[in-house]
N, C-alpha and C positions, 0 to 999 in steps of 0.2 A: 407729188410725194404720196407715200402711204400714211394715212391718218387712222389711228386707233382711238376710238371714243369709248370710254368706260361709262356706261349708263344706257338707259332705254326710255327715258322720259322725254318730255317735249323739248328741252334744251338739247339733249343728245341728238334727237332726230332732226331738229332744225339745223344744228351745226353740221350734222352729217350730210344733209341735203345741200347745204351751202358749200361745203368742201367739194362735193361732187360737181356742183354747178361750176366751180372754179377749176375743174379738171383733175382733181385728186382722187385716188382710190381710197375708199373708206370701209372700215369694219367697225360695227357697233358691238360692244361687249355687254352681255346680259346673262343673268341666271335663268331667264325664261325666254327662249327664242321665239315663242309664240307671240310675245308682245310686239315683235318687230316684223312679223310676216308681211303685213300690209305695207309698211315702210319699204322693206326690201323689194317687194314686187313692183313698187312704183319708181324705183331708182335704178338706173344703170350704174355699174361700178360699185354696187352696194353689196356688202358682205355682213354676215352676222356670226359671232362666235362667243365663246365664254370669255371671262376676264383675262385669263392667261393667254389665250390665242390672240386676243385683241392687242394686248400689250406687246407681244412678240411681233405682230404684224406691223404695228405703227412705227414709222420713223419719228413722228411726233405723236404724243398721246394727249387726249383731252380728258380731263376728269370732270364728268358732268353727272354727279350724284348729289343727293341731299348732303348737306354739311355733316349731319349726324352719322352718315354712313361712309364718309370719306376715308377715314383711317382703315376701317374694315375692308373696304374695296381694295385699297392699295396693299393691304396685308395678303390678299389673295393672289397677288402677282409675283412671278418669279423675280427675284432681285436682279438676276443676270439680264432679264428681258427689258428692264427699265433703267439699268445703270447707265449714266451718262446722257440719257435722253432728256429732251424738253417735255415737260408736262404742263399744259395750259390748265390752270386751276380756275374753274368757273364757280367754285362752291362759295357759299356763305354760311356762317355759323348760326343758322336760324334755329332757335330752340323749338321744342314741340309745343310749348304753351302758346295760346293765341295772342295776337297783337293787342296792345292797349292804346285806345284812341288812335288807331291806325299805325302805331309804332311797333315794329317787330321786336321780339326779344331775342337776344343772342346768348349763346352758352359760353362765349369768351368774354374777356375784359378788354379795355382799351390799351392794356399793357402787353397783350399777347394775342395775335391774330391766329386764325385757323391755319393760314398758309405757313406761318412760322412753325406751328406745331408739326405740320406735314414735312416741312423742310428738315426739322430736327430728327424726326423719326426715319426719314429716308434721305440721308445726307448725300447719296450718290446720284440723286435726281436733280435736275435743274427746273424748279418750279417757276412759272411766270403767272401772276394773277391777271386775268382778263375776263371779259364777258359777264362779270358778276353784277354790274350796276346798270343793266338795261334789260328790257323785256325780251323774251324769245322772239316775238314777232318782228323785232327791229335788230336782230343780231347779224343779219346778212343783208348788206346793201340797203340800209334803212332809207325810207322816203321822207326826209325832212327838208326844210328850205336850205339848211346848211348842214355840213358834215358834223355829226356829233363827235364828242371827244371820248376816247376810251383810255382810261387810266390803267397803267400796268406797273408792275414792280417785280423784282427778282434779283438774285445774287449773281447770275451768269449773264454777261453782256451778249455773248453769241446767241444764247437762247432768246433773249429779249429782242435781238435783231431779227431772228426768225419770226417771232410772234408779231413784231411790228410790220413786217412785210405782209403777213397774212391779214392783219387788221386793216391795212391800207387797201388791200385787194377787196376786203369786205365792206369798204366804204367809210372808214373811220379816220379821223385825225387821232394821232397817238401821243400821249404824254407819259413819258417815263418818269415815275416818281422815285426811282432809286432802288434800294435794297429791299429784301423781303419784309423788313419791319414796317415798311410803308403800307403794307396790307392792313395794318391797324387803322389806317385812315381810309383806305379804298373799300374794305369790306363793309363798313357802316354806310357807304353810299347806297347800298341796297335798301337800308332802312328808309332813307330819304326818298329814293325812287318810288318805293311802295306806298308812301303815305297818300298821295293823290288818288291812287287806285283804291285803297281801302276806304277813304273818306268820301270820294266823289265818283268812284268807278271810272276814273280816267287813267288808262294804262299806256297811252300813246304819247310818250315824251322821252327825252334823253338829256344828258348833261352836255354842256358846251363850255370849255374854258376860253374866256375872252382875254386877249392880250393887246397892249398898246404897241 
């Protein structure tokens, strides 16, 4: 598939390389192409464009920007280029203020997730929450004793099925938590995941859902 990734940070580049590893064509979208020159030169099948070009290129789109920039980034895309498409939402609503005792601060409440806000503002897009509760180093075929669990949610089942296949290729067990409002529970997993990092400098872990 053709994958368009909106963003130029570590998450965007890590997922971009991961999709290329799994045989997909990838374009990363950025306001500053110079940020991605090294990444592009190290990857076959790698392209760099602006946000609009990337959205048009991608059959599936990945939103990999800071949560505070998510709405602004999507506002720059042509509605026609994203209508009906799956957008994998990796964002978390992390506030600009520093963590307190290792606990991040969010600019949302437990009654409204960032993904719900995006879904309301862009109703013709099929958002699926994923990749928000694990570190970038473990996003592609992570090396743990067992497969970690990736929690997803979204309103469109076809899009969730697409994302589930990708996640399984990337080495995860997938747990579908239901509709978009389940992001109210999935996004705060980022807080929990980050605490050992902030308090103990331990960033090499992942979540696993155990079942009988």
